[in-house]
N, C-alpha and C positions, 0 to 999 in steps of 0.2 A: 543725174537727177531725173532726167526725162525717162530713162529706162525704169526707174523705180515707180514713177507715176503711172506708166503704162503697164506695169506688172503688179497687180493687186497682191499676189502671193509674197513678193519681195517686200511690199509695204506692210502687209500683215505680219510677216516674219520679223521685220524691224521693230514693229510695235510690240510684238511678243517679247523680243529681247529687251526692250526698254522696260516693260512691265516686270519681267523676270529680274532684271538688274535692280529695279526699285524695290522689289521684295527682298532681295539679298541685302540691299542697303539698309532696309528696315531691321532686318535680323542683326546686322553688324552694329547698327546704332544701339539696339537693345542690349547687345553684349557689352558694348563700350560703356553704356550707362550702368551696367550691372554692378560693377565694383562700387561706384558712387552710391548706387541704390542700396547695396548691401550694407555699406557703412552707415548710411542714414537709417536703415531699418534696425541695425544693431543699437544705435543711439536711442532710437524710439523705444526699442524693447527694454533697454536699461532704464529709461525714464519711467515706463509703465511698471516695470518690476519694482522700482524704488517706491513709487506711489502705492502700489499694491501692498508692499511690505509695510509701509507706514500705516495703511488702513488696517491691515490685519493685526499689527502690534497694538493699535488703539483698541481694537475689539477683543484683544487677548485670545484670539483663536489660534491654537497651535497648528491646525490643519485647515486647508482650504476646502470649501464645499464645492459641489458640482456647479452650483449657481455662480460662485465666485470664478471658477475656471471658465464657465461659459461667458461671463461678462468680460473677463480678460481677453478671451479669444475674439469676441466681438470688437472690442476696442482695437486690438491688434489688426484685425481684418480691415476695419474702417481706415486705420492709419496707413496701412499698406496700399489700399485702394487709392487713397488721397495722394500719396507720394507717387504712385504710378501715373496718375492723371497729371500731376504737376510736371513730371519729367517727360510727359508725352511718350511714354513707353507703351508700345502696342500690347494689348491684352491677348490672352490665348484666343479669345473669341475674335479679335481683330485679325490675328494671323490665320485662323481657320477661314474667315471670310475672304481674305486675300488669296489663300490657297484655292478656295472654291472658284474664285474669279479666274485665276490662272488656268485651272482645269477647264473651265468653260471656254476660255480663249483658245486653249490648245485644241479642244474639240472642233471649234469653228475653223481654225487654221487647217486642221487635218481634213475637214470636210471640203474646204476651198481647194486644197491641194488635190484631193481625189477628183473633184469636179473639173479642175483644170487639166488633169491628166486624161480625163475621159473625153474632153473636147477634141474635135478633129483638127 
């Protein structure tokens, strides 16, 4: 342990490994939840489709309009977003932010390594 405390590169490398493993864990968790999420989304889609069909039958419209499709898409997007938040599944934006943080950390580690090597 004392060697690690005296060696900032070893400490930074250990931290990088922990952050990298946390990122991999987040991806694994998202994949694990994917099947359950897919099932939930299918059920939600079936529910929306049934309600949409009921409304269209009442209006006696044989074809859907662009406005109907846009409304259906918005309902679907809202529900998907809500389910993702409930399941605490990281969004694409969350994963991009994590990736950016990992890149920044790697650059800092590289810079520290280079500085350490240049020291007499």
